[in-house]
N, C-alpha and C positions, 0 to 999 in steps of 0.2 A: 653322479656318474656321468662321464663325458659321452655325448652322443651327437652325431652329425647325420642329418637326413637330407640327401641331395635329390633334386627333382628337376624336370624340365628338358631332359635330353630327348633325342629322337633322330629321325632321318631327315636330312635337308639337302637340297641341291647346292652345288658350288655357287658362291655368291649370296647365299641366303643367310638368315639370322636365326638365332635361338637365344632364349633367356633362361639361365639356370638359377635355381634358388637352393639355399642350404639353411635348414632350420637347425640351430645349434642348441644343445642342452649343455651349458657350460657356465659355471659359476662366475659371476662378474664378467660376463661376455664383453662388455664395453671396454674393458681394460686389456683385452687380448688382441694381438696382431693375428690376422686371419689370412688364409690364402686359398686360392683355387689351384689344384694340382691336376695333372692329367697323365695317364699311362696308355700309350699306344701299344698295339700288339708287338711283342718281342722287344720292347724297350722298357727302360726304368721309368719310374714315376718322377715327374719333374714339376717344379713350380712354374705356373703360367702367369699368375697375377697375385698380388698381395696388397693388403691394406692394414695400416697400423691403427692403434687405438684413437689416434687423432684424425684419421680419415685420409692420411697421405697414402699414395698408391705407388706401386712398382709393377713393371711388366717385363716379361721375357721379350727379347727382341722379335721373336717369331710371331707375337700377337700384338705388339705395340701398334697403336693406331686403329686396331680392329676390335679389341676386347676392352670392356670397361667393368672394373670391379667396384662394387659399392656395398654399403652396409646400413642396416637399420637397427640401431642399438635398442630401440624400444621393442623390437620384435625378435631380438637375438637371431637375426637373419643376415646372411651374406648373399649377394647376387653377382652374377656374371652375365653381362650382355655381350653377345658374340655376333659381330657383323662381318660381312664379306668372308664368309667361311670358305675354307679350302679343304680339299681331300686330306691333306696332311694334318688337319685339325681333328681327324677321326681318332677317338680315344675314349676311355672311361675317365670321367671328370669327378674329382673328389674335392671336398673342402676339409680343412683342418686348421689347427693353429699354425702359426709360423714362428719358429720352426714347429714341425709336427709334434703332436702330443707325446709326452715322454713315455706313456704306457704302450705306445705302438699301435694304438687304436686307429682304425680307419672305418668310415661308413661303407655302405654298399656301392656308393658311386652312382653315376648316371651316364649311360652310353650316349655318345654323340657320334653319328655317322654322317659324313659328308660325301655324297655320291650322286651321280646323275643316273 
C-alpha cells in the first residue's frame, strides 16, 4: 500500500531555511520519479521540485536556485532543502510520485509558514 509521510515544516522568518523529509512506503521506490508539491491557500496544488530515478532534478521557476530536492534510495526517503524562504512559499507541502500516484492518494502534508 502506498504511503507518504511528510515532516519538517514549521514557522520561519523570511530569508530563513527549512528542511523537509518524506518517508515513502512504495514498492521499488528507487525506480520511481518523485516530487515535492505544494498547495497555498485558495490555490491548486502544484509541483515545486522533482527528481527521477537516476537523480536528475527539475524545479519550478519560482523555487529554482533556492530549493534543492534529493533522495536516499536506501531509506526510501525524499528531501527538500528550502533556503531564502519567501512569504509566497507559505503552503502545505506534499510528496508523491511524479506524476502523482494513480490511486489519487496524498499524505497529510506538512505546513510551511513564512512570516515575520
